[in-house]
C-alpha positions in Angstrom: 0.1 0.0 0.0 1.1 3.5 -0.7 2.1 5.9 2.2 0.5 9.1 2.4 3.1 11.8 2.6 2.8 15.5 2.9 5.9 16.0 0.6 5.2 18.5 -2.2 8.6 18.7 -3.7 7.4 17.2 -7.0 5.2 20.2 -7.5 8.2 22.6 -7.8 9.0 21.3 -11.4 8.3 24.1 -14.0 6.6 22.2 -16.7 6.4 25.2 -19.0 9.9 24.8 -19.7 9.1 21.7 -21.7 6.5 23.3 -23.9 7.4 23.2 -27.6 6.4 26.8 -28.0 9.2 27.8 -25.8 12.0 25.9 -27.7 14.9 28.0 -28.6 17.7 27.1 -31.0 21.2 26.4 -29.5 23.2 29.6 -29.7 26.5 29.1 -31.6 29.2 30.2 -29.2 31.7 30.2 -32.1 32.4 32.9 -34.4 30.2 33.1 -37.5 31.9 31.1 -40.3 32.7 33.0 -43.4 33.2 30.0 -45.8 36.2 28.8 -47.7 38.6 31.1 -49.4 37.9 31.0 -53.0 41.3 32.2 -54.1 43.1 29.5 -52.3 40.7 26.8 -53.5 41.2 28.0 -57.1 44.9 27.9 -56.6 44.8 24.3 -55.3 42.6 23.3 -58.3 44.9 24.9 -60.8 47.8 22.8 -59.3 45.6 19.7 -59.4 45.7 19.2 -55.7 42.1 18.1 -55.4 42.4 16.4 -51.9 43.7 19.7 -50.4 41.1 21.7 -52.2 38.3 19.5 -51.1 39.6 19.4 -47.4 39.7 23.2 -47.5 36.3 23.5 -48.6 34.9 21.0 -46.1 37.0 22.3 -43.1 35.7 25.9 -43.7 32.0 24.9 -44.5 29.8 27.5 -43.0 27.6 25.2 -40.9 26.6 27.5 -38.3 26.0 30.5 -40.5 22.6 32.1 -41.0 23.7 34.1 -44.0 22.3 32.3 -47.0 24.7 34.1 -49.4 27.7 32.6 -47.6 26.2 29.2 -47.9 25.4 29.5 -51.6 28.9 30.8 -52.3 30.4 27.8 -50.4 28.0 25.4 -52.3 29.1 26.8 -55.6 32.8 26.6 -54.8 32.2 23.0 -53.5 30.5 21.9 -56.6 33.3 23.5 -58.5 35.8 21.2 -56.7 33.6 18.1 -57.1 33.2 18.6 -60.8 37.0 19.3 -61.3 37.8 15.9 -59.9 38.0 13.2 -62.6 35.6 10.2 -62.2 38.6 7.8 -61.8 40.1 9.8 -59.0 36.9 10.2 -56.8 37.6 7.0 -54.8 41.2 8.1 -53.9 40.0 11.6 -53.0 37.1 10.2 -50.7 39.6 7.8 -49.2 41.7 10.7 -47.8 38.7 12.2 -45.9 37.8 11.7 -42.3 34.2 10.5 -41.3 33.3 14.1 -40.3 34.5 15.3 -43.7 32.5 12.6 -45.4 29.4 13.8 -43.5 29.9 17.4 -44.6 30.6 16.2 -48.2 27.3 14.2 -48.2 25.5 17.5 -47.1 27.0 19.3 -50.2 26.1 16.2 -52.4 22.5 16.4 -51.3 22.4 20.2 -51.6 23.9 19.9 -55.0 21.0 17.5 -56.0 18.6 20.3 -54.9 20.1 22.7 -57.5 21.3 20.6 -60.4 23.5 22.2 -63.2 24.4 21.0 -66.6 26.2 17.5 -66.1 26.6 17.9 -62.4 23.8 15.2 -61.4 25.6 12.2 -62.8 28.9 13.3 -61.3 27.3 14.0 -57.9 25.9 10.3 -58.0 29.4 9.0 -58.4 30.5 11.1 -55.5 27.6 9.8 -53.5 28.4 6.2 -54.3 32.0 6.6 -53.2 31.2 8.6 -50.0 28.5 6.0 -49.2 31.0 3.2 -49.4 33.2 4.9 -46.9 30.5 6.5 -44.6 27.8 3.9 -44.9 24.2 4.4 -44.0 25.1 6.1 -40.8 26.5 9.1 -42.8 23.2 9.5 -44.7 21.3 9.3 -41.3 23.5 11.9 -39.7 23.2 14.2 -42.6 19.5 13.9 -42.9 18.9 14.4 -39.0 21.5 17.3 -38.4 20.1 20.7 -37.8 23.2 22.4 -39.1 22.7 22.9 -42.9 25.2 23.8 -45.6 
């Protein structure tokens, strides 16, 4: 049988803090990312250093930025790097990336599918296949569930 107690400690919980209407986005404590440096990326592409160019773009992705123009510039620069890599070299380039870089790459691939350009869809499918071989289904789930968009 239950004991009758006069304790009312459970009544001090503020249930309004769990209301969906009071939800606030996590504030980014880091500085606002400005995206990759276009001059540096173009210099790396001219020297055919695709791995370094892709790593630079992925490391400087504006994930926490709310400025859509910065995100669009980073997308176009990333697509420029992805298109510049030959189909036979994609597997080698993806093999040199970390799992976090693979997840960011998948974000850019899916965003590239949203805004296709001439000949980019087939090339992005090759990138998706190679990135999936390394990152697996977990990479796709992390990309689709992450609130930080590119």
